[in-house]
C-alpha positions in Angstrom: 91.7 101.8 75.2 91.1 104.5 78.0 91.8 104.3 81.7 89.3 105.4 84.0 89.9 107.9 87.2 87.2 108.2 89.6 87.7 110.4 92.7 91.6 109.8 92.6 94.4 111.7 93.5 97.5 111.1 91.5 100.9 112.8 92.6 103.6 113.5 89.9 104.9 111.0 87.3 102.2 108.1 87.4 102.5 105.5 84.7 98.7 104.6 84.0 98.2 101.5 81.8 95.5 101.1 79.4 92.1 100.1 80.6 93.1 100.4 84.1 90.6 101.7 86.7 91.5 103.9 89.7 88.9 105.0 92.0 88.7 106.7 95.5 92.7 105.9 95.9 95.6 108.3 96.5 98.4 107.2 94.2 102.1 108.2 95.3 104.6 109.4 93.0 106.5 107.2 90.3 104.0 104.4 90.7 103.4 102.2 88.0 99.8 100.9 87.6 99.6 97.8 85.2 97.3 97.6 82.4 94.0 96.4 83.2 94.3 96.9 86.8 91.5 97.8 89.2 92.4 100.2 92.2 89.5 100.6 94.2 91.0 102.1 97.6 94.4 103.3 98.5 95.5 100.0 100.1 95.1 98.4 96.8 98.3 100.3 95.8 100.7 98.7 98.4 101.8 96.0 95.9 102.3 98.4 93.1 105.8 98.7 91.8 107.6 102.3 91.1 108.5 103.5 87.8 112.0 102.3 86.7 114.5 104.8 85.5 114.2 104.1 81.9 110.6 104.4 82.2 111.0 108.0 84.3 113.5 108.9 81.2 110.8 107.7 78.3 108.0 110.0 80.1 110.4 113.1 80.6 111.0 112.6 76.5 107.4 112.4 75.9 106.8 115.2 77.6 109.6 117.2 75.9 108.5 116.3 72.5 104.8 117.2 73.2 106.4 120.6 74.5 108.5 121.1 71.0 105.2 119.9 69.0 103.1 122.1 70.6 105.3 125.2 70.2 105.9 124.5 66.3 102.3 124.2 66.0 101.6 127.4 67.5 104.3 129.0 65.5 102.8 127.7 62.5 99.3 128.9 63.7 100.2 132.5 64.7 103.5 133.2 62.7 103.8 136.8 64.3 104.3 135.3 68.0 
């Protein structure tokens, strides 16, 4: 399932759940948007919770794993690099 972002501004480390829709809103850093939520305006974000330390660590681990996979792929694709 996909999330839909329309004219939205996302600051750093946002967690957007599956099938969430964000329209015409600015989402502050470390905000968690639950799956299926519909955010129509920035005022809809006032009741959202922040990303927990455990979720933040998970995001960092995913970024690191993705970075390693990318580097390994590029080494296989271009061994001369």
